[in-house]
PDB file of N, CA, C and O in Angstrom, chain B, residues numbered from 101:
ATOM      1  N   MET B 101       4.675  26.810   9.134  1.00  0.00           N
ATOM      2  CA  MET B 101       4.753  25.235   9.787  1.00  0.00           C
ATOM      3  C   MET B 101       4.444  24.401   8.868  1.00  0.00           C
ATOM      4  O   MET B 101       3.636  24.751   8.007  1.00  0.00           O
ATOM      5  N   SER B 102       5.117  22.886   8.841  1.00  0.00           N
ATOM      6  CA  SER B 102       4.566  22.073   7.924  1.00  0.00           C
ATOM      7  C   SER B 102       3.796  20.993   8.525  1.00  0.00           C
ATOM      8  O   SER B 102       4.038  20.821   9.720  1.00  0.00           O
ATOM      9  N   HIS B 103       2.826  20.130   7.939  1.00  0.00           N
ATOM     10  CA  HIS B 103       2.187  19.164   8.386  1.00  0.00           C
ATOM     11  C   HIS B 103       2.534  18.139   7.432  1.00  0.00           C
ATOM     12  O   HIS B 103       2.654  18.375   6.229  1.00  0.00           O
ATOM     13  N   ASN B 104       2.750  16.632   8.125  1.00  0.00           N
ATOM     14  CA  ASN B 104       2.837  15.393   7.385  1.00  0.00           C
ATOM     15  C   ASN B 104       1.306  15.015   7.259  1.00  0.00           C
ATOM     16  O   ASN B 104       0.394  15.245   8.054  1.00  0.00           O
ATOM     17  N   VAL B 105       1.277  14.296   5.892  1.00  0.00           N
ATOM     18  CA  VAL B 105       0.157  13.540   5.490  1.00  0.00           C
ATOM     19  C   VAL B 105       0.636  11.963   5.741  1.00  0.00           C
ATOM     20  O   VAL B 105       1.550  11.427   5.113  1.00  0.00           O
ATOM     21  N   THR B 106      -0.042  11.419   6.627  1.00  0.00           N
ATOM     22  CA  THR B 106       0.526  10.003   6.858  1.00  0.00           C
ATOM     23  C   THR B 106      -0.314   9.141   6.159  1.00  0.00           C
ATOM     24  O   THR B 106      -1.323   9.517   5.562  1.00  0.00           O
ATOM     25  N   ALA B 107       0.223   7.579   6.242  1.00  0.00           N
ATOM     26  CA  ALA B 107      -1.020   6.465   5.893  1.00  0.00           C
ATOM     27  C   ALA B 107      -1.555   5.940   7.083  1.00  0.00           C
ATOM     28  O   ALA B 107      -0.784   5.445   7.905  1.00  0.00           O
ATOM     29  N   PRO B 108      -2.990   5.984   7.332  1.00  0.00           N
ATOM     30  CA  PRO B 108      -3.207   5.258   8.466  1.00  0.00           C
ATOM     31  C   PRO B 108      -3.088   3.825   8.663  1.00  0.00           C
ATOM     32  O   PRO B 108      -3.358   3.232   9.707  1.00  0.00           O
ATOM     33  N   MET B 109      -2.574   3.204   7.355  1.00  0.00           N
ATOM     34  CA  MET B 109      -2.537   1.610   7.735  1.00  0.00           C
ATOM     35  C   MET B 109      -1.895   1.359   6.584  1.00  0.00           C
ATOM     36  O   MET B 109      -1.846   2.122   5.619  1.00  0.00           O
ATOM     37  N   VAL B 110      -1.336   0.158   6.684  1.00  0.00           N
ATOM     38  CA  VAL B 110      -0.531  -0.393   5.567  1.00  0.00           C
ATOM     39  C   VAL B 110      -1.459  -0.508   4.333  1.00  0.00           C
ATOM     40  O   VAL B 110      -2.634  -0.848   4.469  1.00  0.00           O
ATOM     41  N   GLY B 111      -0.859  -0.189   3.001  1.00  0.00           N
ATOM     42  CA  GLY B 111      -1.639  -0.731   1.925  1.00  0.00           C
ATOM     43  C   GLY B 111      -0.792  -0.001   0.570  1.00  0.00           C
ATOM     44  O   GLY B 111       0.288   0.565   0.736  1.00  0.00           O
ATOM     45  N   LYS B 112      -1.396  -0.102  -0.642  1.00  0.00           N
ATOM     46  CA  LYS B 112      -0.640   0.279  -1.540  1.00  0.00           C
ATOM     47  C   LYS B 112      -1.421   1.695  -2.208  1.00  0.00           C
ATOM     48  O   LYS B 112      -2.627   1.936  -2.143  1.00  0.00           O
ATOM     49  N   ILE B 113      -0.412   2.495  -2.829  1.00  0.00           N
ATOM     50  CA  ILE B 113      -1.146   3.665  -3.152  1.00  0.00           C
ATOM     51  C   ILE B 113      -1.655   3.572  -4.655  1.00  0.00           C
ATOM     52  O   ILE B 113      -0.860   3.238  -5.532  1.00  0.00           O
ATOM     53  N   VAL B 114      -2.971   3.866  -4.953  1.00  0.00           N
ATOM     54  CA  VAL B 114      -3.485   3.437  -6.178  1.00  0.00           C
ATOM     55  C   VAL B 114      -3.668   4.956  -7.081  1.00  0.00           C
ATOM     56  O   VAL B 114      -3.677   5.040  -8.309  1.00  0.00           O
ATOM     57  N   ASP B 115      -3.787   5.927  -6.249  1.00  0.00           N
ATOM     58  CA  ASP B 115      -3.668   7.391  -7.062  1.00  0.00           C
ATOM     59  C   ASP B 115      -3.222   8.642  -5.912  1.00  0.00           C
ATOM     60  O   ASP B 115      -3.354   8.699  -4.689  1.00  0.00           O
ATOM     61  N   ILE B 116      -2.714   9.471  -6.787  1.00  0.00           N
ATOM     62  CA  ILE B 116      -2.235  10.506  -6.255  1.00  0.00           C
ATOM     63  C   ILE B 116      -2.987  11.706  -6.917  1.00  0.00           C
ATOM     64  O   ILE B 116      -2.976  11.933  -8.127  1.00  0.00           O
ATOM     65  N   LYS B 117      -3.750  12.566  -5.820  1.00  0.00           N
ATOM     66  CA  LYS B 117      -4.661  13.506  -6.358  1.00  0.00           C
ATOM     67  C   LYS B 117      -3.949  14.995  -6.268  1.00  0.00           C
ATOM     68  O   LYS B 117      -4.709  15.944  -6.464  1.00  0.00           O
ATOM     69  N   VAL B 118      -3.084  15.179  -6.095  1.00  0.00           N
ATOM     70  CA  VAL B 118      -2.335  16.592  -5.982  1.00  0.00           C
ATOM     71  C   VAL B 118      -0.830  16.423  -6.636  1.00  0.00           C
ATOM     72  O   VAL B 118      -0.268  15.333  -6.741  1.00  0.00           O
ATOM     73  N   LYS B 119      -0.300  17.620  -7.039  1.00  0.00           N
ATOM     74  CA  LYS B 119       1.179  17.603  -7.223  1.00  0.00           C
ATOM     75  C   LYS B 119       2.151  18.860  -6.482  1.00  0.00           C
ATOM     76  O   LYS B 119       1.556  19.721  -5.834  1.00  0.00           O
ATOM     77  N   VAL B 120       3.210  18.903  -6.571  1.00  0.00           N
ATOM     78  CA  VAL B 120       3.821  19.713  -5.903  1.00  0.00           C
ATOM     79  C   VAL B 120       3.544  21.073  -6.186  1.00  0.00           C
ATOM     80  O   VAL B 120       3.612  21.391  -7.374  1.00  0.00           O
ATOM     81  N   GLY B 121       3.249  21.941  -5.366  1.00  0.00           N
ATOM     82  CA  GLY B 121       2.903  23.441  -5.504  1.00  0.00           C
ATOM     83  C   GLY B 121       1.307  23.626  -5.613  1.00  0.00           C
ATOM     84  O   GLY B 121       0.867  24.771  -5.727  1.00  0.00           O
ATOM     85  N   ASP B 122       0.471  22.577  -5.581  1.00  0.00           N
ATOM     86  CA  ASP B 122      -1.119  22.751  -5.734  1.00  0.00           C
ATOM     87  C   ASP B 122      -1.390  23.138  -3.839  1.00  0.00           C
ATOM     88  O   ASP B 122      -0.919  22.613  -2.831  1.00  0.00           O
ATOM     89  N   LYS B 123      -2.264  24.169  -4.022  1.00  0.00           N
ATOM     90  CA  LYS B 123      -2.730  24.717  -2.918  1.00  0.00           C
ATOM     91  C   LYS B 123      -4.054  23.693  -2.366  1.00  0.00           C
ATOM     92  O   LYS B 123      -5.079  23.490  -3.017  1.00  0.00           O
ATOM     93  N   VAL B 124      -3.792  23.208  -1.214  1.00  0.00           N
ATOM     94  CA  VAL B 124      -4.886  22.352  -0.472  1.00  0.00           C
ATOM     95  C   VAL B 124      -5.560  23.083   0.789  1.00  0.00           C
ATOM     96  O   VAL B 124      -5.045  23.863   1.590  1.00  0.00           O
ATOM     97  N   LYS B 125      -6.925  22.568   0.715  1.00  0.00           N
ATOM     98  CA  LYS B 125      -7.583  23.055   1.819  1.00  0.00           C
ATOM     99  C   LYS B 125      -7.985  21.699   2.819  1.00  0.00           C
ATOM    100  O   LYS B 125      -8.199  20.582   2.347  1.00  0.00           O
ATOM    101  N   GLU B 126      -8.041  21.999   4.195  1.00  0.00           N
ATOM    102  CA  GLU B 126      -8.105  20.851   5.319  1.00  0.00           C
ATOM    103  C   GLU B 126      -9.154  19.920   4.570  1.00  0.00           C
ATOM    104  O   GLU B 126     -10.183  20.381   4.076  1.00  0.00           O
ATOM    105  N   ASP B 127      -8.834  18.660   4.527  1.00  0.00           N
ATOM    106  CA  ASP B 127      -9.913  17.585   4.278  1.00  0.00           C
ATOM    107  C   ASP B 127     -10.005  17.436   2.925  1.00  0.00           C
ATOM    108  O   ASP B 127     -10.785  16.582   2.501  1.00  0.00           O
ATOM    109  N   ASP B 128      -9.155  18.312   1.905  1.00  0.00           N
ATOM    110  CA  ASP B 128      -9.135  17.854   0.402  1.00  0.00           C
ATOM    111  C   ASP B 128      -8.253  16.099   0.452  1.00  0.00           C
ATOM    112  O   ASP B 128      -7.438  15.698   1.282  1.00  0.00           O
ATOM    113  N   GLU B 129      -8.829  15.368  -0.788  1.00  0.00           N
ATOM    114  CA  GLU B 129      -8.175  14.366  -1.178  1.00  0.00           C
ATOM    115  C   GLU B 129      -6.615  14.385  -1.471  1.00  0.00           C
ATOM    116  O   GLU B 129      -6.433  14.897  -2.575  1.00  0.00           O
ATOM    117  N   ILE B 130      -5.577  14.053  -0.943  1.00  0.00           N
ATOM    118  CA  ILE B 130      -4.322  13.871  -1.348  1.00  0.00           C
ATOM    119  C   ILE B 130      -4.066  12.588  -2.290  1.00  0.00           C
ATOM    120  O   ILE B 130      -3.680  12.664  -3.456  1.00  0.00           O
ATOM    121  N   ALA B 131      -4.338  11.432  -1.612  1.00  0.00           N
ATOM    122  CA  ALA B 131      -4.217  10.256  -2.428  1.00  0.00           C
ATOM    123  C   ALA B 131      -5.486   9.109  -1.783  1.00  0.00           C
ATOM    124  O   ALA B 131      -6.321   9.197  -0.883  1.00  0.00           O
ATOM    125  N   ILE B 132      -5.080   7.972  -2.837  1.00  0.00           N
ATOM    126  CA  ILE B 132      -6.338   7.082  -2.371  1.00  0.00           C
ATOM    127  C   ILE B 132      -5.071   6.014  -2.062  1.00  0.00           C
ATOM    128  O   ILE B 132      -3.960   5.995  -2.593  1.00  0.00           O
ATOM    129  N   LEU B 133      -5.702   5.007  -0.873  1.00  0.00           N
ATOM    130  CA  LEU B 133      -5.001   3.896  -0.560  1.00  0.00           C
ATOM    131  C   LEU B 133      -5.622   2.862  -0.684  1.00  0.00           C
ATOM    132  O   LEU B 133      -6.761   2.861  -0.217  1.00  0.00           O
ATOM    133  N   GLU B 134      -5.240   1.925  -1.183  1.00  0.00           N
ATOM    134  CA  GLU B 134      -5.766   0.542  -1.193  1.00  0.00           C
ATOM    135  C   GLU B 134      -5.582  -0.353  -0.145  1.00  0.00           C
ATOM    136  O   GLU B 134      -4.547  -1.018  -0.088  1.00  0.00           O
ATOM    137  N   ALA B 135      -6.512  -0.458   0.744  1.00  0.00           N
ATOM    138  CA  ALA B 135      -6.127  -1.766   1.940  1.00  0.00           C
ATOM    139  C   ALA B 135      -7.087  -2.713   2.070  1.00  0.00           C
ATOM    140  O   ALA B 135      -8.256  -2.335   1.990  1.00  0.00           O
ATOM    141  N   MET B 136      -6.861  -3.831   2.247  1.00  0.00           N
ATOM    142  CA  MET B 136      -8.031  -4.832   2.607  1.00  0.00           C
ATOM    143  C   MET B 136      -9.005  -4.789   1.636  1.00  0.00           C
ATOM    144  O   MET B 136     -10.144  -4.903   2.088  1.00  0.00           O
ATOM    145  N   LYS B 137      -8.896  -4.634   0.198  1.00  0.00           N
ATOM    146  CA  LYS B 137      -9.644  -4.480  -1.107  1.00  0.00           C
ATOM    147  C   LYS B 137     -10.659  -3.363  -0.858  1.00  0.00           C
ATOM    148  O   LYS B 137     -11.770  -3.345  -1.387  1.00  0.00           O
ATOM    149  N   MET B 138     -10.264  -2.562  -0.133  1.00  0.00           N
ATOM    150  CA  MET B 138     -11.331  -1.077  -0.046  1.00  0.00           C
ATOM    151  C   MET B 138     -10.115   0.024  -0.359  1.00  0.00           C
ATOM    152  O   MET B 138      -8.907  -0.154  -0.202  1.00  0.00           O
ATOM    153  N   GLU B 139     -10.812   1.237  -0.859  1.00  0.00           N
ATOM    154  CA  GLU B 139     -10.057   2.242  -1.309  1.00  0.00           C
ATOM    155  C   GLU B 139     -10.516   3.305  -0.159  1.00  0.00           C
ATOM    156  O   GLU B 139     -11.678   3.417   0.230  1.00  0.00           O
ATOM    157  N   MET B 140      -9.422   4.058   0.316  1.00  0.00           N
ATOM    158  CA  MET B 140      -9.630   4.749   1.416  1.00  0.00           C
ATOM    159  C   MET B 140      -8.821   6.128   0.934  1.00  0.00           C
ATOM    160  O   MET B 140      -7.648   6.120   0.561  1.00  0.00           O
ATOM    161  N   PRO B 141      -9.621   7.245   1.007  1.00  0.00           N
ATOM    162  CA  PRO B 141      -8.998   8.672   0.510  1.00  0.00           C
ATOM    163  C   PRO B 141      -8.222   8.960   1.766  1.00  0.00           C
ATOM    164  O   PRO B 141      -8.619   8.768   2.915  1.00  0.00           O
ATOM    165  N   ILE B 142      -6.909   9.510   1.341  1.00  0.00           N
ATOM    166  CA  ILE B 142      -5.870  10.125   2.310  1.00  0.00           C
ATOM    167  C   ILE B 142      -6.559  11.601   2.086  1.00  0.00           C
ATOM    168  O   ILE B 142      -7.041  12.038   1.041  1.00  0.00           O
ATOM    169  N   VAL B 143      -6.481  12.152   3.191  1.00  0.00           N
ATOM    170  CA  VAL B 143      -6.810  13.685   3.297  1.00  0.00           C
ATOM    171  C   VAL B 143      -5.548  14.743   4.006  1.00  0.00           C
ATOM    172  O   VAL B 143      -4.620  14.454   4.763  1.00  0.00           O
ATOM    173  N   ALA B 144      -5.867  15.758   3.543  1.00  0.00           N
ATOM    174  CA  ALA B 144      -4.846  16.866   4.000  1.00  0.00           C
ATOM    175  C   ALA B 144      -5.177  17.327   5.523  1.00  0.00           C
ATOM    176  O   ALA B 144      -6.278  17.832   5.741  1.00  0.00           O
ATOM    177  N   PRO B 145      -4.439  17.197   6.358  1.00  0.00           N
ATOM    178  CA  PRO B 145      -4.865  17.603   7.707  1.00  0.00           C
ATOM    179  C   PRO B 145      -4.662  18.971   8.103  1.00  0.00           C
ATOM    180  O   PRO B 145      -4.815  19.404   9.245  1.00  0.00           O
ATOM    181  N   ALA B 146      -4.265  19.707   6.962  1.00  0.00           N
ATOM    182  CA  ALA B 146      -4.351  21.337   7.389  1.00  0.00           C
ATOM    183  C   ALA B 146      -4.501  22.249   6.052  1.00  0.00           C
ATOM    184  O   ALA B 146      -4.123  21.611   5.069  1.00  0.00           O
ATOM    185  N   ALA B 147      -4.819  23.186   5.825  1.00  0.00           N
ATOM    186  CA  ALA B 147      -4.734  23.780   4.716  1.00  0.00           C
ATOM    187  C   ALA B 147      -3.326  24.293   4.342  1.00  0.00           C
ATOM    188  O   ALA B 147      -2.525  24.292   5.278  1.00  0.00           O
ATOM    189  N   GLY B 148      -2.847  24.759   3.071  1.00  0.00           N
ATOM    190  CA  GLY B 148      -1.614  25.134   2.594  1.00  0.00           C
ATOM    191  C   GLY B 148      -1.180  24.926   1.302  1.00  0.00           C
ATOM    192  O   GLY B 148      -2.014  24.966   0.398  1.00  0.00           O
ATOM    193  N   VAL B 149       0.215  24.667   1.007  1.00  0.00           N
ATOM    194  CA  VAL B 149       0.744  24.236  -0.224  1.00  0.00           C
ATOM    195  C   VAL B 149       1.517  23.066  -0.212  1.00  0.00           C
ATOM    196  O   VAL B 149       2.264  22.908   0.754  1.00  0.00           O
ATOM    197  N   VAL B 150       1.482  22.094  -1.220  1.00  0.00           N
ATOM    198  CA  VAL B 150       1.985  20.883  -1.121  1.00  0.00           C
ATOM    199  C   VAL B 150       3.457  21.096  -1.453  1.00  0.00           C
ATOM    200  O   VAL B 150       3.830  21.563  -2.529  1.00  0.00           O
ATOM    201  N   LYS B 151       4.254  20.734  -0.489  1.00  0.00           N
ATOM    202  CA  LYS B 151       5.777  20.931  -0.746  1.00  0.00           C
ATOM    203  C   LYS B 151       6.341  19.788  -1.225  1.00  0.00           C
ATOM    204  O   LYS B 151       7.124  19.887  -2.169  1.00  0.00           O
ATOM    205  N   GLU B 152       6.080  18.659  -0.728  1.00  0.00           N
ATOM    206  CA  GLU B 152       6.700  17.603  -1.132  1.00  0.00           C
ATOM    207  C   GLU B 152       5.908  16.235  -1.309  1.00  0.00           C
ATOM    208  O   GLU B 152       5.538  15.797  -0.220  1.00  0.00           O
ATOM    209  N   ILE B 153       5.574  15.498  -2.323  1.00  0.00           N
ATOM    210  CA  ILE B 153       5.036  14.243  -2.262  1.00  0.00           C
ATOM    211  C   ILE B 153       6.263  12.874  -2.341  1.00  0.00           C
ATOM    212  O   ILE B 153       7.122  12.698  -3.205  1.00  0.00           O
ATOM    213  N   LYS B 154       6.003  12.147  -1.276  1.00  0.00           N
ATOM    214  CA  LYS B 154       7.029  11.539  -1.001  1.00  0.00           C
ATOM    215  C   LYS B 154       6.674   9.600  -1.456  1.00  0.00           C
ATOM    216  O   LYS B 154       7.356   8.724  -0.924  1.00  0.00           O
ATOM    217  N   VAL B 155       5.634   9.280  -2.391  1.00  0.00           N
ATOM    218  CA  VAL B 155       5.273   8.056  -2.630  1.00  0.00           C
ATOM    219  C   VAL B 155       4.983   8.392  -4.378  1.00  0.00           C
ATOM    220  O   VAL B 155       5.013   9.391  -5.097  1.00  0.00           O
ATOM    221  N   SER B 156       4.724   7.072  -4.530  1.00  0.00           N
ATOM    222  CA  SER B 156       4.341   6.936  -5.899  1.00  0.00           C
ATOM    223  C   SER B 156       3.308   6.158  -6.231  1.00  0.00           C
ATOM    224  O   SER B 156       2.855   5.398  -5.375  1.00  0.00           O
ATOM    225  N   ILE B 157       2.820   6.196  -7.353  1.00  0.00           N
ATOM    226  CA  ILE B 157       1.384   5.217  -7.789  1.00  0.00           C
ATOM    227  C   ILE B 157       2.378   3.701  -7.729  1.00  0.00           C
ATOM    228  O   ILE B 157       3.495   3.496  -8.205  1.00  0.00           O
ATOM    229  N   GLY B 158       1.442   2.759  -6.927  1.00  0.00           N
ATOM    230  CA  GLY B 158       1.694   1.616  -7.020  1.00  0.00           C
ATOM    231  C   GLY B 158       2.457   1.248  -5.782  1.00  0.00           C
ATOM    232  O   GLY B 158       2.255   0.105  -5.372  1.00  0.00           O
ATOM    233  N   GLN B 159       3.403   2.094  -5.021  1.00  0.00           N
ATOM    234  CA  GLN B 159       4.223   1.969  -4.032  1.00  0.00           C
ATOM    235  C   GLN B 159       3.181   1.445  -2.653  1.00  0.00           C
ATOM    236  O   GLN B 159       2.046   1.829  -2.370  1.00  0.00           O
ATOM    237  N   THR B 160       4.005   0.500  -2.005  1.00  0.00           N
ATOM    238  CA  THR B 160       3.137   0.093  -0.911  1.00  0.00           C
ATOM    239  C   THR B 160       3.839   0.897   0.150  1.00  0.00           C
ATOM    240  O   THR B 160       5.001   1.283   0.021  1.00  0.00           O
ATOM    241  N   CYS B 161       3.032   1.150   1.281  1.00  0.00           N
ATOM    242  CA  CYS B 161       3.341   1.959   2.434  1.00  0.00           C
ATOM    243  C   CYS B 161       2.842   1.291   3.794  1.00  0.00           C
ATOM    244  O   CYS B 161       1.813   0.623   3.896  1.00  0.00           O
ATOM    245  N   GLU B 162       3.614   1.538   4.676  1.00  0.00           N
ATOM    246  CA  GLU B 162       3.285   1.158   6.002  1.00  0.00           C
ATOM    247  C   GLU B 162       2.538   2.114   6.822  1.00  0.00           C
ATOM    248  O   GLU B 162       2.290   3.231   6.368  1.00  0.00           O
ATOM    249  N   THR B 163       2.119   1.729   8.117  1.00  0.00           N
ATOM    250  CA  THR B 163       1.264   2.578   8.815  1.00  0.00           C
ATOM    251  C   THR B 163       2.050   3.614   9.349  1.00  0.00           C
ATOM    252  O   THR B 163       3.130   3.294   9.847  1.00  0.00           O
ATOM    253  N   ASP B 164       1.693   4.871   9.340  1.00  0.00           N
ATOM    254  CA  ASP B 164       2.340   6.188   9.775  1.00  0.00           C
ATOM    255  C   ASP B 164       3.356   6.626   8.736  1.00  0.00           C
ATOM    256  O   ASP B 164       3.881   7.732   8.867  1.00  0.00           O
ATOM    257  N   MET B 165       3.638   5.924   7.819  1.00  0.00           N
ATOM    258  CA  MET B 165       4.691   6.512   6.934  1.00  0.00           C
ATOM    259  C   MET B 165       4.201   7.771   6.261  1.00  0.00           C
ATOM    260  O   MET B 165       3.002   7.943   6.046  1.00  0.00           O
ATOM    261  N   VAL B 166       5.116   8.642   5.930  1.00  0.00           N
ATOM    262  CA  VAL B 166       4.575   9.982   5.610  1.00  0.00           C
ATOM    263  C   VAL B 166       4.812   9.996   4.422  1.00  0.00           C
ATOM    264  O   VAL B 166       5.896   9.628   3.967  1.00  0.00           O
ATOM    265  N   LEU B 167       3.435  10.599   3.417  1.00  0.00           N
ATOM    266  CA  LEU B 167       3.082  10.185   2.184  1.00  0.00           C
ATOM    267  C   LEU B 167       3.336  11.763   1.316  1.00  0.00           C
ATOM    268  O   LEU B 167       3.781  11.886   0.174  1.00  0.00           O
ATOM    269  N   ALA B 168       2.944  12.760   2.165  1.00  0.00           N
ATOM    270  CA  ALA B 168       3.142  14.018   1.621  1.00  0.00           C
ATOM    271  C   ALA B 168       3.637  15.125   2.608  1.00  0.00           C
ATOM    272  O   ALA B 168       3.602  14.850   3.807  1.00  0.00           O
ATOM    273  N   VAL B 169       4.059  16.251   2.246  1.00  0.00           N
ATOM    274  CA  VAL B 169       4.325  17.206   3.532  1.00  0.00           C
ATOM    275  C   VAL B 169       3.808  18.610   2.869  1.00  0.00           C
ATOM    276  O   VAL B 169       4.247  19.139   1.848  1.00  0.00           O
ATOM    277  N   ILE B 170       2.765  19.068   3.718  1.00  0.00           N
ATOM    278  CA  ILE B 170       1.933  20.665   3.300  1.00  0.00           C
ATOM    279  C   ILE B 170       2.534  21.581   4.150  1.00  0.00           C
ATOM    280  O   ILE B 170       2.716  21.333   5.342  1.00  0.00           O
ATOM    281  N   GLU B 171       2.879  22.710   3.574  1.00  0.00           N
ATOM    282  CA  GLU B 171       3.212  23.995   4.184  1.00  0.00           C
ATOM    283  C   GLU B 171       2.094  24.841   4.582  1.00  0.00           C
ATOM    284  O   GLU B 171       2.303  25.937   5.102  1.00  0.00           O
TER     285      GLU B 171
END
């Protein structure tokens, strides 16, 4: 079963903490989103392996946009 990692609000990706193939645990940091001049960690919703990263550093994202996929 795969899980989507989504953006909680509009912002800009300032760091990506994982790469495809990395094993993650629930609540591990996946990326850092900058919104309203604050940095917000984006965490894994479940344990698994990072299958896909759909954003890059500097990219602006919308609320509920899929940032990564974990299987």
